[in-house]
C-alpha positions in Angstrom: 38.5 110.8 142.4 39.5 108.7 139.5 42.8 106.9 139.8 44.6 105.7 136.4 46.6 102.3 136.7 48.6 101.6 133.3 49.9 98.2 132.0 51.7 97.0 129.0 54.7 98.4 127.5 58.1 96.8 127.1 60.8 96.1 124.8 60.1 95.4 121.1 61.7 95.4 118.0 61.3 98.0 115.2 58.2 97.2 113.1 56.5 95.2 116.0 53.3 96.1 118.2 52.5 96.8 121.9 49.2 97.6 123.4 49.0 99.8 126.4 46.1 99.9 128.8 45.0 102.4 131.4 42.5 101.4 133.8 40.4 104.0 135.7 38.9 103.3 139.4 35.4 105.0 140.0 32.3 105.0 138.7 32.4 108.4 136.5 34.9 107.1 133.8 32.7 107.9 130.9 32.5 111.5 131.8 36.5 111.7 131.3 38.3 112.7 128.2 41.3 110.5 128.1 44.6 110.9 126.4 48.2 109.3 125.9 51.4 111.3 126.2 55.0 110.3 126.0 58.3 111.6 127.1 61.6 110.6 126.0 65.1 111.4 127.9 65.9 114.9 127.7 62.7 115.8 126.0 59.3 117.4 126.9 56.3 115.6 127.3 54.5 115.4 123.8 50.9 114.6 122.9 50.4 111.1 121.2 46.5 110.5 121.0 43.3 111.6 122.5 39.8 110.2 122.8 36.5 112.2 123.8 34.4 110.7 126.6 32.1 109.0 124.4 34.8 107.6 122.4 33.4 108.9 119.0 36.0 111.6 118.4 40.0 110.6 118.4 42.8 113.2 117.6 46.3 111.7 117.0 49.9 113.5 116.7 51.0 113.6 113.0 54.2 111.3 114.0 52.0 108.3 114.9 48.8 108.9 112.8 48.1 105.6 110.8 50.0 103.6 113.3 48.7 104.0 116.6 44.9 103.9 117.7 43.4 105.1 120.8 40.3 103.3 121.8 38.1 103.3 125.0 35.7 100.6 126.8 33.5 102.6 129.1 32.2 99.5 130.5 35.4 98.2 131.4 36.8 101.8 132.7 39.7 101.3 130.4 41.4 103.2 127.5 44.1 101.6 125.2 46.8 102.7 122.9 47.4 100.1 120.2 50.6 100.7 118.8 51.7 99.2 115.3 54.8 99.6 113.1 56.9 100.8 116.2 59.9 102.8 115.3 63.0 103.3 117.7 61.8 107.2 118.0 58.5 105.7 119.5 60.9 105.1 122.6 59.8 106.8 125.7 57.7 106.8 128.9 54.1 106.8 128.0 51.5 108.3 130.3 47.7 108.1 130.0 45.8 111.4 131.4 42.2 112.1 132.3 40.2 115.3 132.1 36.9 115.5 133.7 34.7 116.6 130.7 30.9 115.7 131.3 29.5 118.3 129.3 32.1 118.5 126.2 32.8 115.6 124.0 36.2 116.4 122.6 39.6 114.9 122.4 42.0 117.1 124.0 45.6 117.3 122.8 46.9 119.6 125.3 48.8 118.2 128.5 47.9 121.1 130.7 44.3 120.3 130.0 44.3 117.1 132.0 43.7 116.6 135.5 44.9 113.1 136.3 47.8 111.2 135.2 48.7 107.5 135.0 52.2 106.0 136.7 53.9 106.0 133.4 55.2 102.8 131.7 58.3 102.6 129.4 58.3 101.5 125.9 61.6 100.7 124.3 61.9 100.1 120.4 65.1 98.4 119.3 66.4 98.8 115.7 
């Protein structure tokens, strides 16, 4: 069973950048599709970005397209979310997620498709 441990996040001014990391335990990381989601106070969890198990396929929410980049390093069992040009509306708790997907190489945009979740990390963007 893979466990996900997130790092990164914090407080940044609008226009700044942050990088989130999500490290997975276990030896089967390359069999997992990975995603990033976020949840702001009083709102539902929403999709941010996803990457297929190989890293070849990515998918982004329209709200972050062109500003955020998801990537993974299967040798390091880690998925990243590079966030540039941050806006106050990006403020939320960010969660990484994993879906065991050894036979399908797709980026998955729906929360219910994921089996495992990280602990969450706060990102706050001040105006």
